[in-house]
N, C-alpha and C positions, 0 to 999 in steps of 0.2 A: 216762130217755128223755122227750123232748118230742114229742108227736104233734100235727100240725097238719092241719086240713081246712078249706078255704075255697072259697066260691063268689064271693068279692068280685072283680068284673071288673077293678079296678085292680091287685090282687095278681096275678091270673092274667096280665094283659097284661105286667106287669113280669117275671114268671117266664119267660114265653115269649120275652122279649127278653134274658134273662140270657146272658152269654157261655158258650158250650159247650152250650147247649140244642140237642138234636137230636131228630129223630123216632126213636122207639124203641118198646119194648114194656113194658107193665105186667106185674106178676107173673101176672095172670089171662090174659095173651096178647093183650089188645087193644092197639091203637096208642095211643101216648101221646107227649107232649112231655116228654122226659127231661132233667133238669138234671144229676142224678147218680143212682146206683142207689136212693137213698132220698128223692128229690124229683122229683115229676112232676105234669103236668097231664093228667087223663083227659078225653076228650070224652064227654059223656053226653047223652042225649036231653033232659034238663032243663037243660042248660048245663054248661060245663066245671067240673071239680072239681080243685083243687090239693091234693095230699097230700104230706106230708113227715114224716120221723122224724129227729130229731137226738139224738145221744147226748151226755150231759153229761160233764164232767170226771171225775165219780165213776165212771162206767161205764168210761171210757178207762183210768183208773188201776187199777180192779179187773181189767180185761182183761189189763193188763200183769202183774199178780200171779197171775192165775188163768186160764191159757190155755184151760181147759175151758169158760169162759163162752161162750155162743153169740155168733157174729159179729153185728154190727149188722144185716146184711141179714136175719137170721132174724126180726127183729121187724117188718119192713116188710110182708111178705106177709099175715100175719093182720090187720094194721091196714088194709091196702087192702081186704081181703075185708069186714071189719066196716064200714069207712067207706062203701064203695060200697052196702052194704045200708042203712045208716042214712040216707044221703043220696039213696036211690032212684036210684042210678047203675048199675043192673044192665045197662043196654044203652048202647051207644055212640051218639053222635049220627049221624044219617044224612047222608051226603055229598050 
């Protein structure tokens, strides 16, 4: 798994303009710009935070052979919880 967290405004602007990006919900229930279930931008009081989890080929191959491995989505929620704490993103930006 590759975990990504970024506050880079250029990255965030590009992600928000990605095809298919919609308003949605983060695992913790807050509103987010969602690209797919494991890539999103969270609004935070200190500035937006991009979070993503990408699984590598090894994981995908292992999942084919071992169906009891957790789904990719299982890894995203704990990452979001940890990253929001690490980056001080415990509260959403005020509108």
